[in-house]
MARDREN-22649 format. One record per residue (C-alpha): x, y, z. Coordinates in steps of 0.25 Angstrom, whole numbers, padded with zeros to 4 digits, always signed. Example, Ala and Ser with C-alpha at 12.3 -4.5 7.8 and 13.67 -1.06 7.14 Angstrom:
+0049-0018+0031/+0055-0004+0029/
END
This chain:
+0581-0404+0871/+0579-0393+0881/+0581-0390+0896/+0570-0386+0905/+0570-0390+0922/+0557-0393+0928/+0554-0394+0944/+0571-0392+0943/+0571-0404+0933/+0580-0402+0922/+0572-0408+0910/+0578-0411+0895/+0566-0407+0887/+0562-0409+0871/+0561-0393+0866/+0548-0390+0863/+0541-0401+0874/+0531-0395+0884/+0535-0395+0897/+0524-0404+0901/+0531-0413+0893/+0543-0410+0898/+0541-0412+0912/+0532-0424+0908/+0544-0430+0899/+0552-0428+0913/+0543-0434+0923/+0536-0420+0927/+0521-0420+0930/+0516-0408+0927/+0501-0406+0930/+0493-0407+0918/+0479-0407+0913/+0475-0406+0898/+0487-0409+0893/+0493-0420+0882/+0504-0419+0874/+0496-0424+0861/+0487-0412+0861/+0491-0395+0863/+0494-0391+0880/+0481-0386+0885/+0479-0370+0884/+0471-0368+0895/+0470-0370+0910/+0480-0383+0913/+0487-0386+0925/+0503-0387+0918/+0507-0374+0921/+0523-0374+0925/+0530-0363+0929/+0541-0358+0922/+0554-0351+0929/+0559-0341+0921/+0566-0328+0922/+0563-0327+0938/+0550-0330+0935/+0538-0342+0936/+0527-0342+0926/+0516-0353+0922/+0519-0360+0910/+0510-0371+0905/+0518-0384+0904/+0509-0390+0892/+0510-0379+0884/+0524-0374+0885/+0536-0380+0879/+0550-0381+0886/+0561-0373+0884/+0574-0371+0888/+0579-0370+0902/+0564-0369+0908/+0560-0371+0922/+0549-0376+0925/+0540-0380+0939/+0530-0388+0937/+0526-0388+0954/+0524-0375+0961/+0514-0368+0970/+0509-0360+0961/+0507-0370+0949/+0499-0380+0962/+0491-0368+0965/+0488-0366+0950/+0486-0380+0948/+0476-0382+0959/+0468-0371+0954/+0467-0377+0939/+0463-0389+0944/+0453-0383+0955/+0448-0376+0943/+0447-0387+0933/+0442-0397+0942/+0431-0388+0947/+0419-0396+0938/+0427-0408+0940/+0416-0420+0941/+0422-0433+0946/+0425-0444+0954/+0440-0444+0957/+0437-0458+0965/+0425-0465+0967/+0415-0461+0980/+0416-0475+0985/+0432-0472+0984/+0431-0459+0993/+0420-0465+1002/+0431-0476+1004/+0437-0474+1017/+0449-0483+1014/+0446-0476+0998/+0450-0491+0992/+0447-0488+0975/+0433-0495+0976/+0431-0490+0961/+0444-0498+0956/+0440-0510+0962/+0427-0510+0958/+0432-0506+0943/+0441-0522+0946/+0430-0529+0951/+0422-0526+0940/+0433-0530+0930/+0436-0544+0939/+0448-0538+0944/+0446-0545+0956/+0459-0543+0963/+0463-0529+0957/+0451-0525+0965/+0456-0532+0976/+0471-0525+0975/+0464-0511+0973/+0455-0514+0986/+0468-0518+0995/+0477-0506+0990/+0466-0500+1001/+0460-0509+1007/+0465-0523+1015/+0452-0529+1019/+0442-0527+1008/+0437-0543+1012/+0434-0536+1025/+0428-0523+1021/+0421-0529+1010/+0413-0536+1022/+0412-0527+1031/+0413-0513+1026/+0402-0504+1025/+0405-0496+1012/+0403-0481+1013/+0410-0483+0998/+0396-0488+0993/+0389-0477+0999/+0396-0466+0988/+0395-0475+0978/+0388-0469+0967/+0381-0482+0965/+0372-0479+0973/+0365-0469+0965/+0361-0477+0956/+0359-0492+0962/+0367-0493+0975/+0381-0493+0979/+0392-0503+0971/+0395-0515+0984/+0409-0510+0985/+0410-0519+0995/+0406-0530+0989/+0416-0528+0979/+0428-0527+0989/+0422-0540+0996/+0422-0547+0984/+0435-0543+0979/+0442-0547+0994/+0437-0562+0992/+0440-0563+0978/+0454-0560+0981/+0454-0570+0995/+0448-0581+0985/+0461-0579+0975/+0474-0590+0977/+0482-0577+0978/+0474-0567+0985/+0480-0552+0982/+0492-0548+0991/+0499-0534+0988/+0514-0531+0985/+0520-0525+0998/+0531-0513+0996/+0546-0518+0998/+0547-0518+1013/+0551-0502+1019/+0554-0507+1032/+0545-0500+1041/+0537-0505+1051/+0524-0503+1054/+0515-0506+1065/+0499-0510+1065/+0491-0508+1076/+0478-0517+1075/+0474-0525+1064/+0460-0520+1061/+0456-0514+1047/+0466-0501+1047/+0477-0510+1054/+0476-0520+1044/+0476-0510+1032/+0486-0502+1037/+0495-0515+1038/+0492-0518+1025/+0497-0503+1016/+0509-0504+1025/+0514-0518+1022/+0511-0515+1007/+0519-0503+1010/+0531-0512+1013/+0531-0508+1028/+0531-0521+1037/+0520-0519+1048/+0516-0525+1061/+0501-0526+1066/+0497-0527+1082/+0485-0534+1083/+0480-0533+1098/+0468-0545+1093/+0469-0559+1089/+0466-0556+1074/+0468-0545+1065/+0457-0538+1058/+0449-0528+1070/+0435-0524+1070/+0435-0532+1058/+0437-0545+1064/+0431-0542+1079/+0420-0533+1074/+0414-0538+1063/+0407-0552+1064/+0411-0564+1054/+0398-0564+1046/+0403-0549+1042/+0418-0551+1039/+0422-0567+1041/+0434-0569+1050/+0440-0576+1036/+0438-0564+1028/+0445-0555+1038/+0457-0565+1041/+0460-0567+1027/+0462-0551+1024/+0467-0550+1034/+0478-0560+1030/+0477-0554+1020/+0484-0540+1024/+0494-0547+1034/+0501-0556+1022/+0507-0546+1016/+0517-0546+1027/+0509-0539+1037/+0513-0543+1053/+0502-0544+1064/+0502-0546+1080/+0490-0551+1088/+0488-0548+1101/+0495-0535+1103/+0488-0524+1109/+0492-0508+1107/+0497-0504+1122/+0498-0517+1128/+0508-0525+1120/+0513-0514+1111/+0513-0498+1111/+0514-0489+1098/+0528-0484+1106/+0533-0498+1106/+0527-0502+1092/+0537-0490+1086/+0550-0495+1096/+0548-0508+1088/+0551-0503+1077/+0538-0498+1068/+0539-0487+1060/+0523-0483+1060/+0513-0489+1068/+0498-0487+1064/+0486-0491+1076/+0474-0498+1069/+0467-0498+1084/+0454-0501+1078/+0440-0496+1088/+0439-0509+1094/+0432-0504+1109/+0419-0504+1111/+0411-0490+1114/+0404-0492+1127/+0389-0491+1128/+0388-0481+1136/+0377-0488+1148/+0376-0495+1160/+0378-0509+1160/+0386-0511+1147/+0397-0519+1156/+0386-0529+1158/+0389-0543+1154/+0383-0545+1141/+0386-0531+1136/+0397-0533+1124/+0404-0524+1114/+0401-0527+1100/+0416-0528+1098/+0418-0538+1108/+0405-0546+1102/+0408-0547+1089/+0425-0549+1093/+0421-0561+1102/+0412-0566+1087/+0427-0564+1079/+0432-0573+1091/+0423-0584+1089/+0417-0582+1103/+0403-0585+1104/+0397-0571+1115/+0384-0576+1123/+0375-0567+1118/+0362-0573+1123/+0350-0571+1117/+0348-0557+1115/+0358-0546+1110/+0358-0530+1109/+0368-0524+1100/+0370-0507+1103/+0374-0501+1090/+0371-0500+1075/+0383-0502+1069/+0391-0512+1061/+0397-0518+1076/+0383-0519+1080/+0377-0527+1069/+0388-0535+1068/+0386-0538+1084/+0369-0540+1082/+0372-0549+1068/+0383-0559+1077/+0374-0559+1089/+0363-0565+1078/+0372-0575+1073/+0376-0577+1088/+0361-0584+1089/+0355-0571+1096/+0340-0571+1096/+0337-0556+1098/+0349-0546+1093/+0344-0531+1095/+0353-0520+1090/+0350-0507+1098/+0354-0494+1089/+0353-0481+1094/+0349-0474+1081/+0343-0478+1069/+0344-0488+1059/+0348-0476+1049/+0360-0470+1058/+0365-0488+1059/+0380-0486+1058/+0379-0502+1055/+0379-0506+1039/+0365-0505+1033/+0368-0520+1028/+0372-0525+1043/+0357-0519+1048/+0351-0526+1039/+0358-0540+1040/+0357-0538+1056/+0342-0536+1053/+0340-0548+1045/+0347-0556+1055/+0336-0553+1066/+0343-0541+1072/+0334-0532+1080/+0339-0518+1079/+0331-0505+1088/+0336-0492+1082/+0337-0481+1092/+0339-0488+1103/+0352-0484+1114/+0354-0492+1127/+0354-0484+1141/+0358-0497+1149/+0361-0511+1151/+0357-0518+1163/+0358-0535+1166/+0345-0541+1168/+0347-0557+1170/+0354-0562+1158/+0351-0551+1152/+0354-0537+1148/+0343-0526+1148/+0347-0513+1140/+0339-0501+1141/+0339-0492+1128/+0331-0482+1125/+0327-0478+1113/+0333-0467+1103/+0328-0457+1094/+0339-0449+1082/+0342-0434+1086/+0353-0426+1078/+0363-0430+1069/+0378-0435+1079/+0392-0434+1074/+0390-0446+1065/+0379-0440+1057/+0369-0450+1063/+0355-0444+1071/+0360-0444+1085/+0351-0453+1095/+0344-0446+1106/+0336-0455+1118/+0323-0455+1119/+0319-0452+1132/+0308-0463+1140/+0312-0472+1128/+0321-0482+1137/+0317-0498+1135/+0327-0512+1137/+0331-0521+1129/+0337-0535+1136/+0349-0543+1129/+0360-0555+1133/+0369-0546+1126/+0372-0533+1122/+0383-0529+1110/+0387-0515+1111/+0392-0510+1097/+0389-0495+1098/+0404-0491+1095/+0417-0494+1095/+0430-0485+1102/+0443-0484+1100/+0457-0487+1112/+0466-0477+1106/+0473-0476+1118/+0481-0490+1117/+0489-0481+1107/+0496-0475+1121/+0497-0462+1114/+0486-0453+1119/+0489-0444+1108/+0485-0453+1097/+0470-0453+1103/+0458-0444+1104/+0451-0444+1115/+0441-0455+1110/+0451-0464+1108/+0455-0463+1093/+0468-0462+1087/+0470-0448+1081/+0477-0450+1068/+0478-0442+1055/+0466-0444+1046/+0476-0443+1034/+0487-0450+1037/+0481-0459+1052/+0495-0454+1057/+0494-0452+1072/+0499-0441+1082/+0513-0450+1081/+0518-0451+1068/+0521-0466+1068/+0508-0469+1073/+0497-0472+1064/+0481-0473+1066/+0469-0477+1059/+0455-0485+1059/+0445-0484+1069/+0455-0481+1079/+0455-0467+1073/+0441-0464+1068/+0435-0473+1077/+0426-0485+1073/+0424-0484+1057/+0423-0495+1046/+0435-0504+1043/+0436-0496+1031/+0439-0484+1036/+0449-0492+1045/+0456-0497+1032/+0456-0483+1026/+0463-0477+1036/+0471-0490+1038/+0477-0486+1022/+0478-0472+1027/+0487-0475+1036/+0497-0485+1030/+0499-0475+1019/+0503-0465+1030/+0510-0474+1039/+0520-0478+1025/+0523-0463+1021/+0526-0461+1036/+0536-0473+1034/+0541-0469+1022/+0541-0454+1021/+0541-0451+1037/+0529-0443+1036/+0514-0443+1034/+0504-0433+1026/+0491-0432+1025/+0489-0437+1009/+0481-0427+1000/+0469-0432+0997/+0468-0433+0981/+0459-0424+0974/+0444-0431+0971/+0434-0427+0963/+0420-0433+0968/+0404-0428+0961/+0401-0430+0976/+0390-0442+0982/+0382-0451+0973/+0369-0445+0978/+0375-0429+0973/+0377-0436+0958/+0368-0432+0948/+0358-0444+0945/+0362-0443+0929/+0375-0447+0933/+0371-0462+0936/+0358-0463+0924/+0369-0473+0917/+0372-0481+0927/+0366-0496+0926/+0357-0500+0937/+0365-0513+0944/+0360-0518+0956/+0370-0517+0967/+0377-0532+0974/+0375-0534+0987/+0383-0545+0995/+0375-0559+0997/+0369-0560+1011/+0367-0571+1019/+0352-0573+1021/+0351-0568+1037/+0346-0582+1042/+0358-0588+1036/+0368-0577+1040/+0363-0573+1053/+0367-0587+1059/+0384-0585+1055/+0396-0578+1055/+0399-0583+1042/+0399-0571+1033/+0385-0568+1028/+0388-0560+1016/+0394-0567+1002/+0404-0560+0992/+0401-0559+0978/+0405-0567+0966/+0415-0560+0956/+0402-0556+0947/+0395-0550+0957/+0406-0542+0962/+0408-0537+0946/+0395-0535+0944/+0394-0525+0956/+0408-0518+0953/+0403-0516+0939/+0393-0507+0948/+0404-0498+0950/+0403-0483+0944/+0415-0481+0943/+0415-0467+0949/+0427-0462+0952/+0436-0456+0940/+0441-0468+0931/+0454-0459+0930/+0456-0457+0946/+0468-0465+0946/+0476-0455+0936/+0469-0442+0936/+0477-0432+0932/+0466-0421+0937/+0465-0428+0951/+0480-0429+0951/+0483-0414+0950/+0470-0410+0959/+0477-0418+0969/+0489-0413+0968/+0487-0400+0968/+0476-0400+0981/+0464-0399+0973/+0451-0401+0982/+0438-0407+0977/+0426-0398+0981/+0416-0409+0985/+0407-0398+0987/+0407-0393+0971/+0407-0405+0963/+0409-0404+0949/+0396-0403+0939/+0391-0417+0936/+0391-0420+0920/+0387-0430+0911/+0395-0441+0909/+0397-0446+0894/+0397-0461+0893/+0392-0464+0879/+0405-0465+0871/+0409-0478+0869/+0423-0476+0874/+0425-0462+0883/+0417-0457+0894/+0415-0442+0896/+0415-0437+0912/+0412-0424+0909/+0412-0420+0924/+0428-0422+0925/+0432-0413+0913/+0442-0402+0917/+0442-0397+0903/+0457-0396+0900/+0452-0399+0885/+0463-0411+0883/+0452-0420+0878/+0448-0410+0869/+0462-0407+0864/+0464-0422+0861/+0451-0425+0856/+0455-0412+0846/+0469-0411+0845/+0475-0426+0845/+0462-0432+0837/+0458-0422+0831/+0442-0425+0834/+0436-0413+0843/+0424-0422+0850/+0427-0414+0863/+0423-0399+0865/+0421-0390+0877/+0404-0389+0883/+0398-0387+0895/+0389-0396+0902/+0380-0394+0915/+0388-0380+0914/+0401-0386+0913/+0413-0387+0905/+0418-0399+0898/+0423-0407+0886/+0414-0416+0881/+0410-0420+0867/+0406-0410+0857/+0392-0404+0856/+0388-0414+0868/+0388-0428+0860/+0390-0440+0864/+0405-0441+0864/+0405-0452+0851/+0398-0444+0843/+0407-0432+0842/+0420-0434+0834/+0426-0443+0844/+0434-0453+0840/+0434-0461+0852/+0449-0460+0852/+0449-0458+0869/+0460-0448+0871/+0452-0439+0877/+0450-0450+0886/+0464-0452+0889/+0468-0438+0890/+0456-0432+0900/+0465-0429+0912/+0451-0431+0921/+0442-0444+0916/+0431-0434+0911/+0435-0443+0898/+0437-0458+0901/+0436-0471+0892/+0425-0483+0896/+0434-0490+0904/+0439-0504+0897/+0446-0513+0908/+0436-0518+0917/+0429-0525+0903/+0444-0530+0902/+0447-0535+0914/+0432-0543+0913/+0436-0549+0899/+0450-0553+0906/+0441-0560+0921/+0432-0567+0910/+0436-0582+0908/+0429-0585+0895/+0435-0574+0888/+0448-0575+0879/+0452-0560+0883/+0461-0555+0869/+0472-0541+0868/+0477-0536+0857/+0487-0524+0857/+0487-0513+0848/+0501-0507+0842/+0502-0494+0851/+0500-0500+0864/+0511-0506+0864/+0520-0492+0864/+0511-0483+0873/+0510-0495+0882/+0525-0497+0881/+0528-0484+0886/+0518-0482+0898/+0526-0494+0903/+0540-0491+0897/+0540-0505+0891/+0548-0507+0878/+0538-0508+0866/+0543-0520+0861/+0539-0527+0874/+0527-0520+0876/+0517-0531+0869/+0522-0543+0879/+0521-0534+0891/+0506-0530+0886/+0504-0545+0883/+0507-0551+0898/+0501-0541+0903/+0488-0543+0896/+0490-0559+0898/+0493-0556+0914/+0478-0548+0912/+0474-0560+0908/+0472-0558+0892/+0472-0571+0885/+0478-0567+0872/+0486-0554+0870/+0490-0549+0854/+0495-0537+0846/+0485-0529+0837/+0497-0526+0829/+0494-0539+0823/+0481-0534+0820/+0487-0521+0814/+0493-0531+0804/+0481-0536+0801/+0474-0523+0799/+0486-0518+0789/+0484-0531+0779/+0469-0528+0781/+0471-0511+0779/+0482-0514+0770/+0476-0523+0761/+0462-0512+0760/+0471-0501+0758/+0477-0508+0745/+0464-0513+0741/+0461-0498+0740/+0473-0496+0733/+0472-0504+0723/+0457-0504+0722/+0454-0490+0721/+0447-0491+0734/+0444-0479+0745/+0456-0472+0745/+0464-0466+0755/+0461-0478+0765/+0462-0474+0778/+0465-0482+0790/+0455-0487+0800/+0461-0492+0813/+0460-0481+0822/+0446-0480+0827/+0445-0466+0829/+0449-0461+0817/+0437-0472+0811/+0427-0465+0822/+0432-0452+0817/+0430-0456+0801/+0416-0461+0805/+0413-0448+0813/+0418-0437+0805/+0423-0442+0791/+0413-0454+0789/+0416-0450+0772/+0430-0456+0777/+0426-0470+0779/+0427-0477+0767/+0442-0472+0766/+0443-0480+0780/+0450-0494+0779/+0439-0504+0783/+0450-0513+0791/+0447-0512+0806/+0456-0508+0817/+0469-0518+0821/+0461-0520+0834/+0447-0523+0827/+0453-0531+0817/+0460-0540+0830/+0447-0540+0836/+0440-0546+0824/+0450-0556+0822/+0450-0560+0839/+0436-0563+0837/+0434-0570+0823/+0448-0577+0822/+0456-0577+0836/+0442-0581+0844/+0442-0594+0835/+0455-0597+0836/+0454-0598+0851/+0440-0604+0849/+0433-0592+0857/+0421-0585+0855/+0423-0571+0851/+0415-0565+0861/+0423-0573+0872/+0436-0567+0865/+0438-0555+0872/+0446-0544+0863/+0455-0532+0870/+0462-0522+0862/+0472-0513+0868/+0474-0500+0860/+0480-0489+0860/+0467-0481+0856/+0454-0479+0865/+0446-0478+0851/+0449-0492+0849/+0439-0496+0861/+0429-0487+0852/+0433-0496+0840/+0431-0508+0847/+0416-0504+0851/+0412-0503+0836/+0399-0512+0831/+0408-0514+0819/+0420-0522+0827/+0411-0533+0833/+0402-0546+0829/+0388-0546+0835/+0392-0544+0851/+0406-0548+0848/+0418-0536+0848/+0430-0539+0839/+0437-0530+0852/+0430-0531+0865/+0438-0521+0874/+0449-0511+0869/+0460-0507+0880/+0469-0496+0877/+0485-0495+0882/+0480-0488+0894/+0470-0499+0897/+0479-0510+0896/+0491-0501+0906/+0478-0499+0915/+0475-0513+0916/+0489-0518+0918/+0491-0508+0930/+0476-0513+0937/+0483-0526+0935/+0496-0523+0941/+0503-0529+0927/+0518-0523+0924/+0520-0521+0911/+0535-0519+0915/+0534-0532+0925/+0526-0540+0917/+0533-0553+0908/+0529-0550+0893/+0521-0560+0885/+0519-0560+0869/+0507-0556+0865/+0500-0569+0859/+0504-0574+0846/+0491-0579+0838/+0492-0563+0835/+0506-0562+0840/+0512-0555+0827/+0512-0540+0824/+0521-0532+0815/+0526-0519+0814/+0514-0515+0807/+0505-0519+0816/+0513-0511+0826/+0515-0499+0819/+0498-0495+0819/+0499-0489+0833/+0507-0475+0827/+0501-0467+0816/+0506-0472+0804/+0506-0486+0806/+0495-0489+0801/+0498-0485+0788/+0513-0490+0788/+0507-0504+0791/+0499-0503+0779/+0510-0498+0769/+0518-0511+0776/+0508-0519+0769/+0504-0511+0757/+0519-0509+0753/+0522-0526+0752/+0509-0527+0745/+0509-0517+0735/+0525-0520+0732/+0524-0536+0737/+0537-0536+0743/+0542-0536+0756/+0545-0522+0761/+0558-0517+0767/+0556-0506+0773/+0542-0504+0784/+0543-0490+0788/+0536-0478+0783/+0539-0467+0790/+0530-0457+0782/+0518-0462+0790/+0526-0462+0803/+0526-0451+0813/+0516-0444+0824/+0513-0434+0815/+0497-0433+0812/+0499-0433+0796/+0508-0441+0789/+0507-0444+0774/+0517-0452+0765/+0517-0456+0752/+0522-0474+0750/+0525-0481+0737/+0520-0495+0737/+0524-0502+0726/+0518-0494+0712/+0510-0485+0723/+0512-0473+0730/+0503-0474+0744/+0497-0461+0750/+0498-0462+0766/+0491-0453+0775/+0495-0456+0791/+0485-0449+0800/+0483-0447+0816/+0474-0438+0824/+0460-0436+0818/+0462-0420+0814/+0472-0426+0803/+0464-0436+0800/+0451-0426+0799/+0462-0416+0790/+0465-0430+0780/+0449-0431+0780/+0447-0420+0773/+0457-0420+0764/+0451-0432+0761/+0439-0427+0758/+0445-0416+0749/+0453-0426+0741/+0465-0420+0746/+0471-0434+0752/+0478-0441+0744/+0481-0453+0752/+0481-0470+0749/+0480-0473+0764/+0478-0463+0778/+0482-0469+0792/+0472-0461+0802/+0476-0463+0817/+0465-0453+0825/+0477-0452+0836/+0490-0444+0833/+0501-0454+0831/+0491-0466+0831/+0489-0476+0843/+0500-0474+0849/+0493-0460+0854/+0481-0468+0857/+0471-0463+0867/+0474-0478+0874/+0490-0476+0875/+0494-0470+0888/+0492-0454+0885/+0506-0449+0881/+0513-0440+0892/+0523-0433+0880/+0524-0430+0867/+0534-0440+0865/+0526-0452+0870/+0518-0454+0857/+0532-0454+0849/+0536-0465+0857/+0523-0472+0855/+0526-0470+0842/+0540-0475+0839/+0538-0488+0848/+0529-0494+0840/+0536-0491+0827/+0550-0496+0835/+0542-0511+0837/+0537-0512+0821/+0554-0509+0815/+0554-0520+0826/+0546-0529+0821/+0547-0543+0816/+0536-0539+0807/+0533-0527+0799/+0522-0527+0791/+0508-0533+0793/+0506-0543+0782/+0519-0551+0789/+0511-0553+0802/+0510-0567+0802/+0498-0568+0812/+0490-0559+0802/+0494-0569+0790/+0489-0581+0800/+0475-0572+0800/+0473-0570+0786/+0477-0585+0784/+0468-0593+0794/+0456-0581+0793/+0456-0569+0786/+0462-0574+0771/+0467-0560+0767/+0467-0546+0768/+0453-0540+0766/+0449-0552+0764/+0434-0555+0767/+0435-0561+0780/+0446-0551+0783/+0435-0540+0780/+0426-0545+0788/+0434-0548+0800/+0444-0535+0799/+0439-0523+0791/+0424-0514+0795/+0417-0502+0791/+0415-0489+0797/+0405-0479+0795/+0400-0467+0798/+0395-0462+0811/+0386-0451+0817/+0391-0439+0826/+0375-0438+0829/+0367-0441+0842/+0356-0440+0834/+0349-0434+0820/+0347-0421+0823/+0331-0416+0821/+0328-0406+0810/+0333-0394+0811/+0325-0383+0817/+0328-0368+0810/+0334-0359+0821/+0337-0344+0822/+0353-0344+0822/+0361-0335+0833/+0373-0332+0833/+0382-0339+0844/+0393-0333+0854/+0405-0343+0857/+0410-0340+0870/+0423-0345+0876/+0428-0344+0889/+0442-0348+0890/+0445-0359+0903/+0461-0355+0900/+0467-0357+0914/+0468-0341+0918/+0451-0338+0914/+0449-0354+0919/+0453-0350+0932/+0449-0336+0934/+0433-0339+0930/+0431-0343+0918/+0426-0357+0922/+0416-0348+0929/+0412-0341+0916/+0412-0353+0908/+0400-0357+0916/+0393-0345+0919/+0393-0343+0904/+0386-0355+0902/+0377-0354+0913/+0374-0340+0910/+0371-0342+0896/+0362-0355+0898/+0353-0345+0907/+0351-0336+0897/+0348-0347+0886/+0360-0341+0877/+0368-0354+0878/+0366-0356+0862/+0371-0343+0858/+0384-0341+0867/+0393-0357+0867/+0400-0354+0881/+0414-0364+0879/+0426-0367+0885/+0438-0362+0879/+0454-0361+0881/+0462-0350+0882/+0459-0337+0875/+0472-0332+0875/+0469-0319+0884/+0468-0325+0897/+0476-0317+0904/+0464-0310+0913/+0453-0320+0910/+0443-0326+0910/+0439-0324+0895/+0430-0327+0887/+0428-0328+0872/+0415-0323+0866/+0416-0326+0851/+0430-0327+0851/+0432-0312+0856/+0439-0314+0871/+0434-0307+0883/+0440-0306+0897/+0430-0310+0909/+0431-0301+0922/+0422-0309+0930/+0419-0324+0925/+0407-0327+0934/+0399-0316+0927/+0392-0322+0917/+0380-0316+0915/+0388-0301+0912/+0397-0309+0903/+0386-0315+0894/+0380-0300+0893/+0392-0292+0891/+0398-0303+0881/+0389-0310+0875/+0376-0306+0873/+0382-0296+0865/+0390-0306+0857/+0377-0314+0855/+0370-0299+0852/+0380-0295+0841/+0380-0304+0831/+0365-0307+0832/+0362-0292+0829/+0371-0293+0819/+0364-0306+0813/+0350-0297+0813/+0357-0284+0808/+0360-0294+0794/
END
């Protein structure tokens, strides 16, 4: 061990450990993109530079490539490092094209995580959907009825067939919760001892109270009216927002422990200062805008002229105003529509709305206008009032015609009177609904109010000039929609909480948020694969039925409709938005997204069975290339240019599945930006669990227990009972251990090996448990396929047993038994989809989850593995041997087979079960084992580059082995892409040790001693290698072509020399403009028609980048002084390189 100092902390670290690993081991985060401890560190652009302090000086060094040495003094954060990292991040984000969050979320004033709750509704998780909503908005039933849903205007689905009905989905979720025996009620934090007064029980005040109470503060609301709700109650009629729905939602807020005092008016019953003296530590003023704006004409004070607010409030109190037979409503907003439609319901014969602009400029919701017209309301456009006079029992309204002039500050065209166009209208009642105003002077502090009476508050914190007074909603902004007040209330609650705990409030830093732009600006090709699906509208009662009653005029959907509408969501927000390293670092170092210069749109490759590639998000960190090449050994990816943008993708621009890709999935799990992702499986799992006709069964692979236990810090022996309990809580009917199927595999594979050994079959026999290895053989080494064992993998064997045997025991039809695997490997998803592993339309394994999927599922459903009561796995296949457990380690399959073969050949029980020669993390292990009179020669290989070398030896006749075990991932399944990626090199070694320790502690050590396996042979299969077992448990593999199509007949063509041009994108070159050079050369060569003769590629550091930027022309390094002079570079360096070899060829 050596001692180093990191950020002033003394750290003991292992000799040979890199600085970044040393820091991580001591809980210190060094920003890094493009680093994984399993592959070589970045040699080009990276964020993980740190300061090394030595000899009184400071220099930058790479934390990923530099080993720690005794006495090092390291700083991971400084002004210089922050400046460097910001420049670096700005550079790599220049072409980043994606959406950190969905457009609907950005547009929502409360920033509700709309995409997430729609995801839950699509999956049938209605309670979880409600929790997501109420984490931002405590009034979803209200908003689901009255919100004008600005979010829907930004919905990308508008480019296809209409926006997702977000409001309808929210309304369904809220109404569903109300019908449950135990509606959602959040837990509140422990009491902090702080007291907060909230003035006004409108949407802003109720929201502040909700979030502050959840934070542990004691909250009291002071409301001047006799009931809570503010404009929601007094300004919206019950046919739109039923009283019982509003009351229920308010009750759900107050029931978490909020006090409310009715009939208490600010300025009359209390003041800000008196509340402070009464012991309140902070005050929120949510006064609303409940003062009607005057019409500004003579006669507006006459009897029969009322404000829209007073008219609607009287209806809310159960009064019936004397309207007469003809009502005129002045205004064009929602209040005007509400007043007009309410007058219709009161039986008024003629209802006229007079509005001074045209319908196009009306601020009322479109459906409100349309429904008003359906109910018989007449709308007179371009009509403005001039005077009101009393004429007997009637009111004479003098009006003037208007025409539209230039736009005003609202963006709408200003109405201008038409001279000489005056006319009159007669009415029994005139309702003024032309606007509302704020009475902020009631606060008693003039410095808190502007000249219009609005309260002045910081828009970022909602704090006023008095530090302990906060304000938000209509009283700050003027009249606005309810969700805007809710958003302001939530923001104020965050600020008040911080003020109470820390004594100060700062405007929160906005996280870096990249966006592709408005849906109108996105290329139409981006939506070409979207399947049309009609938007589901709300059910609206017929006009003749609804206009005679104040009962609610719309109906909430059923669950099927809500889920169908949720399935229309395009999931625009990035799948990595909750844990994106790139966004986190960009936010930390203050990088701003340049909305005026979005990245270039690149096509999304969605053709692979399990992998989705969004090239626009790629930042060229190269980590996927390294994992593919160094860890798996297949090199399916490379740099290339698309739409004049350098990116990474499949070799030769082929579909990924038609390259050497083996579907291991590692590229997706290490990508820091979401450019490579896996197709989501959790929605399918949720739907299965929510389908009552289905029996849902899980199997858990051996390596899962090591990675899952490591993630949560659970003792290895406790992991399976914890997993079983968690899955049962989720709704799984049965939970089994795949180790049982591993034992079954050994019975078949070991018997097959002994048969080949005795009968001279194809040797060496090679294991076929690893689907990535099988994919590799089918594509790259089809001549080796006869050597592969014909046994299915444990996953697929268990699937066959489930559908063909266990289903009969349960008396369940196989298509109604949903069998879900939990695996450490994403290639298992690919394997389960293979056509040979299904009977007709019924797959043996329906869904494959991974360890990380289960962790995500537990988090989404709030299942805490550390507190759950453990349950053993189900007994039907409950027995597992140590031999089955070690399947998760490289060498485990071979060792398990040896334990069987040894007893079979010798005819006696074994005393020792350990074969040390096949254990460990080495990529190639070779050993010789004496079985009776026979020497068995074994090779254990992990990593496909090692496997390819072995294949070459087999082809050359230089592989004297009898049995070969191959795993694609180094170390075996413990290092599978379905497990959480290791943060330290020691993580994988720990997982390996766990499996061998569990094997050592197992009561059964060999597969043949597993009584559950013996029972299956007795009752169904007969014996290993029988006809029955061959039919159910064995398969065959075939060569797979990687050709997109057969090539046409070759056409003779002239051979010209090709110049290789490498543009260095190392750190020094990149920041000095090599990216400009790369783009410029590509464009210039394309313009000259030389793209086939000059291959321009990005390359990592040339090693001569002190001056930079550099290019390499046929291997010769050339320094470039002006990276923007692409034409000159082509003339000076590339044309001569083309001409020289060509002339020499001609002279020959």
